[in-house]
Structures are given as structure tokens and as C-alpha cells.
Jmol script that loads the backbone (N, CA, C; Angstrom):
load data "model"
ATOM      1  N   UNK A   1       0.792  -1.249   0.044  1.00  0.00           N
ATOM      2  CA  UNK A   1       0.063  -0.044  -0.024  1.00  0.00           C
ATOM      3  C   UNK A   1       0.876   1.199   0.091  1.00  0.00           C
ATOM      4  N   UNK A   2       2.023   1.189   0.650  1.00  0.00           N
ATOM      5  CA  UNK A   2       2.905   2.410   0.808  1.00  0.00           C
ATOM      6  C   UNK A   2       3.519   2.566  -0.432  1.00  0.00           C
ATOM      7  N   UNK A   3       3.738   1.501  -1.175  1.00  0.00           N
ATOM      8  CA  UNK A   3       4.476   1.616  -2.404  1.00  0.00           C
ATOM      9  C   UNK A   3       3.482   2.416  -3.556  1.00  0.00           C
ATOM     10  N   UNK A   4       2.469   2.212  -3.330  1.00  0.00           N
ATOM     11  CA  UNK A   4       1.215   2.895  -4.332  1.00  0.00           C
ATOM     12  C   UNK A   4       1.004   4.246  -3.917  1.00  0.00           C
ATOM     13  N   UNK A   5       1.165   4.554  -2.615  1.00  0.00           N
ATOM     14  CA  UNK A   5       0.920   5.689  -2.186  1.00  0.00           C
ATOM     15  C   UNK A   5       2.067   6.753  -2.635  1.00  0.00           C
ATOM     16  N   UNK A   6       3.186   6.326  -2.617  1.00  0.00           N
ATOM     17  CA  UNK A   6       4.364   7.031  -2.871  1.00  0.00           C
ATOM     18  C   UNK A   6       4.525   7.302  -4.531  1.00  0.00           C
ATOM     19  N   UNK A   7       3.837   6.256  -5.425  1.00  0.00           N
ATOM     20  CA  UNK A   7       3.879   6.181  -6.857  1.00  0.00           C
ATOM     21  C   UNK A   7       2.756   7.506  -7.155  1.00  0.00           C
ATOM     22  N   UNK A   8       1.772   7.581  -6.439  1.00  0.00           N
ATOM     23  CA  UNK A   8       0.527   8.684  -6.940  1.00  0.00           C
ATOM     24  C   UNK A   8       0.342   9.705  -5.616  1.00  0.00           C
ATOM     25  N   UNK A   9       1.379   9.930  -4.990  1.00  0.00           N
ATOM     26  CA  UNK A   9       1.417  10.745  -3.845  1.00  0.00           C
ATOM     27  C   UNK A   9       0.835  12.157  -4.211  1.00  0.00           C
ATOM     28  N   UNK A  10       1.354  12.838  -5.446  1.00  0.00           N
ATOM     29  CA  UNK A  10       0.906  14.156  -5.971  1.00  0.00           C
ATOM     30  C   UNK A  10      -0.593  14.148  -6.026  1.00  0.00           C
ATOM     31  N   UNK A  11      -1.195  13.142  -6.905  1.00  0.00           N
ATOM     32  CA  UNK A  11      -2.419  13.075  -7.224  1.00  0.00           C
ATOM     33  C   UNK A  11      -3.257  13.073  -5.963  1.00  0.00           C
ATOM     34  N   UNK A  12      -2.806  11.999  -5.097  1.00  0.00           N
ATOM     35  CA  UNK A  12      -3.850  11.561  -3.926  1.00  0.00           C
ATOM     36  C   UNK A  12      -3.837  12.934  -3.127  1.00  0.00           C
ATOM     37  N   UNK A  13      -2.603  13.589  -2.805  1.00  0.00           N
ATOM     38  CA  UNK A  13      -2.533  14.775  -2.014  1.00  0.00           C
ATOM     39  C   UNK A  13      -3.718  16.025  -2.650  1.00  0.00           C
ATOM     40  N   UNK A  14      -3.579  16.217  -3.844  1.00  0.00           N
ATOM     41  CA  UNK A  14      -4.569  17.151  -4.583  1.00  0.00           C
ATOM     42  C   UNK A  14      -5.877  16.683  -4.393  1.00  0.00           C
ATOM     43  N   UNK A  15      -6.199  15.331  -4.644  1.00  0.00           N
ATOM     44  CA  UNK A  15      -7.674  14.741  -4.460  1.00  0.00           C
ATOM     45  C   UNK A  15      -8.031  14.944  -3.009  1.00  0.00           C
ATOM     46  N   UNK A  16      -7.206  14.516  -2.044  1.00  0.00           N
ATOM     47  CA  UNK A  16      -7.814  14.691  -0.507  1.00  0.00           C
ATOM     48  C   UNK A  16      -7.823  16.074  -0.382  1.00  0.00           C
ATOM     49  N   UNK A  17      -7.002  16.972  -0.463  1.00  0.00           N
ATOM     50  CA  UNK A  17      -7.021  18.476  -0.373  1.00  0.00           C
ATOM     51  C   UNK A  17      -8.517  19.012  -1.210  1.00  0.00           C
ATOM     52  N   UNK A  18      -8.678  18.798  -2.284  1.00  0.00           N
ATOM     53  CA  UNK A  18      -9.960  19.072  -2.781  1.00  0.00           C
ATOM     54  C   UNK A  18     -11.058  18.488  -2.242  1.00  0.00           C
ATOM     55  N   UNK A  19     -11.201  17.353  -1.579  1.00  0.00           N
ATOM     56  CA  UNK A  19     -12.331  16.771  -0.989  1.00  0.00           C
ATOM     57  C   UNK A  19     -12.322  17.717   0.461  1.00  0.00           C
ATOM     58  N   UNK A  20     -11.498  17.791   1.089  1.00  0.00           N
ATOM     59  CA  UNK A  20     -11.502  18.671   2.364  1.00  0.00           C
ATOM     60  C   UNK A  20     -11.921  20.079   2.069  1.00  0.00           C
ATOM     61  N   UNK A  21     -11.424  20.792   1.211  1.00  0.00           N
ATOM     62  CA  UNK A  21     -11.782  22.231   0.833  1.00  0.00           C
ATOM     63  C   UNK A  21     -13.274  22.218   0.388  1.00  0.00           C
ATOM     64  N   UNK A  22     -13.573  21.074  -0.534  1.00  0.00           N
ATOM     65  CA  UNK A  22     -14.996  21.132  -1.008  1.00  0.00           C
ATOM     66  C   UNK A  22     -15.997  20.803  -0.091  1.00  0.00           C
ATOM     67  N   UNK A  23     -15.628  19.803   1.116  1.00  0.00           N
ATOM     68  CA  UNK A  23     -16.589  19.666   2.218  1.00  0.00           C
ATOM     69  C   UNK A  23     -16.621  20.831   3.164  1.00  0.00           C
ATOM     70  N   UNK A  24     -15.679  21.703   3.325  1.00  0.00           N
ATOM     71  CA  UNK A  24     -15.639  22.691   4.159  1.00  0.00           C
ATOM     72  C   UNK A  24     -16.860  23.591   3.910  1.00  0.00           C
ATOM     73  N   UNK A  25     -17.345  23.811   2.715  1.00  0.00           N
ATOM     74  CA  UNK A  25     -18.354  24.769   2.334  1.00  0.00           C
ATOM     75  C   UNK A  25     -19.598  24.470   3.067  1.00  0.00           C
ATOM     76  N   UNK A  26     -19.962  23.074   3.237  1.00  0.00           N
ATOM     77  CA  UNK A  26     -21.165  22.594   3.998  1.00  0.00           C
ATOM     78  C   UNK A  26     -21.093  22.701   5.446  1.00  0.00           C
ATOM     79  N   UNK A  27     -19.873  23.036   5.886  1.00  0.00           N
ATOM     80  CA  UNK A  27     -19.932  23.178   7.441  1.00  0.00           C
ATOM     81  C   UNK A  27     -20.050  24.583   7.609  1.00  0.00           C
ATOM     82  N   UNK A  28     -19.821  25.552   6.733  1.00  0.00           N
ATOM     83  CA  UNK A  28     -19.895  26.993   7.136  1.00  0.00           C
ATOM     84  C   UNK A  28     -21.435  27.457   7.214  1.00  0.00           C
ATOM     85  N   UNK A  29     -21.768  28.308   8.263  1.00  0.00           N
ATOM     86  CA  UNK A  29     -23.064  28.833   8.303  1.00  0.00           C
ATOM     87  C   UNK A  29     -23.227  29.793   7.241  1.00  0.00           C
ATOM     88  N   UNK A  30     -24.669  29.812   6.854  1.00  0.00           N
ATOM     89  CA  UNK A  30     -25.105  30.884   5.762  1.00  0.00           C
ATOM     90  C   UNK A  30     -25.106  32.473   6.217  1.00  0.00           C
ATOM     91  N   UNK A  31     -25.397  32.304   7.570  1.00  0.00           N
ATOM     92  CA  UNK A  31     -25.312  33.719   7.971  1.00  0.00           C
ATOM     93  C   UNK A  31     -24.391  33.776   9.443  1.00  0.00           C
ATOM     94  N   UNK A  32     -23.516  34.553   9.525  1.00  0.00           N
ATOM     95  CA  UNK A  32     -22.717  34.724  10.627  1.00  0.00           C
ATOM     96  C   UNK A  32     -23.235  35.784  11.402  1.00  0.00           C
ATOM     97  N   UNK A  33     -23.555  35.420  12.705  1.00  0.00           N
ATOM     98  CA  UNK A  33     -24.228  36.162  13.768  1.00  0.00           C
ATOM     99  C   UNK A  33     -23.440  36.018  15.133  1.00  0.00           C
ATOM    100  N   UNK A  34     -23.836  36.671  15.953  1.00  0.00           N
ATOM    101  CA  UNK A  34     -23.174  36.617  17.369  1.00  0.00           C
ATOM    102  C   UNK A  34     -23.017  35.365  17.809  1.00  0.00           C
ATOM    103  N   UNK A  35     -24.125  34.502  17.763  1.00  0.00           N
ATOM    104  CA  UNK A  35     -24.213  33.197  18.164  1.00  0.00           C
ATOM    105  C   UNK A  35     -23.280  32.252  17.657  1.00  0.00           C
ATOM    106  N   UNK A  36     -22.884  32.587  16.394  1.00  0.00           N
ATOM    107  CA  UNK A  36     -22.143  31.636  15.542  1.00  0.00           C
ATOM    108  C   UNK A  36     -20.623  31.948  16.030  1.00  0.00           C
ATOM    109  N   UNK A  37     -20.340  33.218  16.370  1.00  0.00           N
ATOM    110  CA  UNK A  37     -19.027  33.644  16.693  1.00  0.00           C
ATOM    111  C   UNK A  37     -18.932  33.044  18.179  1.00  0.00           C
ATOM    112  N   UNK A  38     -19.926  33.014  19.002  1.00  0.00           N
ATOM    113  CA  UNK A  38     -19.620  32.714  20.481  1.00  0.00           C
ATOM    114  C   UNK A  38     -19.390  31.140  20.508  1.00  0.00           C
ATOM    115  N   UNK A  39     -20.186  30.485  19.552  1.00  0.00           N
ATOM    116  CA  UNK A  39     -19.987  28.951  19.609  1.00  0.00           C
ATOM    117  C   UNK A  39     -18.617  28.806  19.030  1.00  0.00           C
ATOM    118  N   UNK A  40     -18.163  29.448  18.012  1.00  0.00           N
ATOM    119  CA  UNK A  40     -16.832  29.154  17.435  1.00  0.00           C
ATOM    120  C   UNK A  40     -15.785  29.376  18.364  1.00  0.00           C
ATOM    121  N   UNK A  41     -15.890  30.462  19.136  1.00  0.00           N
ATOM    122  CA  UNK A  41     -14.862  30.784  20.292  1.00  0.00           C
ATOM    123  C   UNK A  41     -14.845  29.934  21.360  1.00  0.00           C
ATOM    124  N   UNK A  42     -15.949  29.352  21.651  1.00  0.00           N
ATOM    125  CA  UNK A  42     -16.075  28.416  22.839  1.00  0.00           C
ATOM    126  C   UNK A  42     -15.468  27.095  22.404  1.00  0.00           C
ATOM    127  N   UNK A  43     -15.631  26.749  21.264  1.00  0.00           N
ATOM    128  CA  UNK A  43     -15.300  25.429  20.482  1.00  0.00           C
ATOM    129  C   UNK A  43     -13.397  25.468  20.607  1.00  0.00           C
ATOM    130  N   UNK A  44     -12.953  26.675  19.999  1.00  0.00           N
ATOM    131  CA  UNK A  44     -11.720  26.852  19.936  1.00  0.00           C
ATOM    132  C   UNK A  44     -10.845  26.830  21.466  1.00  0.00           C
ATOM    133  N   UNK A  45     -11.712  27.647  22.385  1.00  0.00           N
ATOM    134  CA  UNK A  45     -11.180  27.575  23.718  1.00  0.00           C
ATOM    135  C   UNK A  45     -11.092  26.103  24.343  1.00  0.00           C
ATOM    136  N   UNK A  46     -12.186  25.336  24.089  1.00  0.00           N
ATOM    137  CA  UNK A  46     -12.577  24.078  24.673  1.00  0.00           C
ATOM    138  C   UNK A  46     -11.285  23.186  24.019  1.00  0.00           C
ATOM    139  N   UNK A  47     -11.126  23.042  23.055  1.00  0.00           N
ATOM    140  CA  UNK A  47     -10.151  22.266  22.285  1.00  0.00           C
ATOM    141  C   UNK A  47      -8.626  22.736  22.881  1.00  0.00           C
ATOM    142  N   UNK A  48      -8.234  24.136  22.867  1.00  0.00           N
ATOM    143  CA  UNK A  48      -7.180  24.626  23.428  1.00  0.00           C
ATOM    144  C   UNK A  48      -7.053  24.045  24.984  1.00  0.00           C
ATOM    145  N   UNK A  49      -8.059  24.119  25.727  1.00  0.00           N
ATOM    146  CA  UNK A  49      -7.935  23.701  27.072  1.00  0.00           C
ATOM    147  C   UNK A  49      -7.690  22.371  27.143  1.00  0.00           C
ATOM    148  N   UNK A  50      -8.340  21.486  26.499  1.00  0.00           N
ATOM    149  CA  UNK A  50      -8.260  20.056  26.492  1.00  0.00           C
ATOM    150  C   UNK A  50      -6.851  19.650  25.830  1.00  0.00           C
ATOM    151  N   UNK A  51      -6.453  20.240  24.805  1.00  0.00           N
ATOM    152  CA  UNK A  51      -5.083  19.718  24.320  1.00  0.00           C
ATOM    153  C   UNK A  51      -3.808  20.242  25.292  1.00  0.00           C
ATOM    154  N   UNK A  52      -4.109  21.427  26.052  1.00  0.00           N
ATOM    155  CA  UNK A  52      -3.073  21.768  27.008  1.00  0.00           C
ATOM    156  C   UNK A  52      -2.954  20.845  28.176  1.00  0.00           C
ATOM    157  N   UNK A  53      -4.222  20.203  28.561  1.00  0.00           N
ATOM    158  CA  UNK A  53      -4.328  19.305  29.710  1.00  0.00           C
ATOM    159  C   UNK A  53      -3.714  18.027  29.556  1.00  0.00           C
ATOM    160  N   UNK A  54      -3.809  17.364  28.299  1.00  0.00           N
ATOM    161  CA  UNK A  54      -3.359  16.341  27.763  1.00  0.00           C
ATOM    162  C   UNK A  54      -2.229  16.271  26.966  1.00  0.00           C
TER     163      UNK A  54
END
end "model"
wireframe off; spacefill off
backbone 0.3
color backbone group
């Protein structure tokens, strides 16, 4: 499997990057308001806190 990955590494990297960027659009809200900003900040702070603890 590793051999095939090295053979097609450039193609697969572009493919996966495209899939990630393409799916990111569905995760973004259509309207950004204060609730979305508060939820975003809470999520960032939560991940930051948990990653510092462990």
C-alpha cells in the first residue's frame, strides 16, 4: 500500500485536499451572527484547554 501511495502521492494529495476544501463549504453557516461567533470561540477555547491538559 505504501508503494502505491508513493507512486501517486501528488495526485492523492490534490484529491484529498480538494475533498477537504469542497466539504468545508457545507460546514460553514449561511449567516454569521453573534451566536455563531460565540460557538466558534467556545469550541476553540475548549479544544485549546483540552489539548493543554493532555
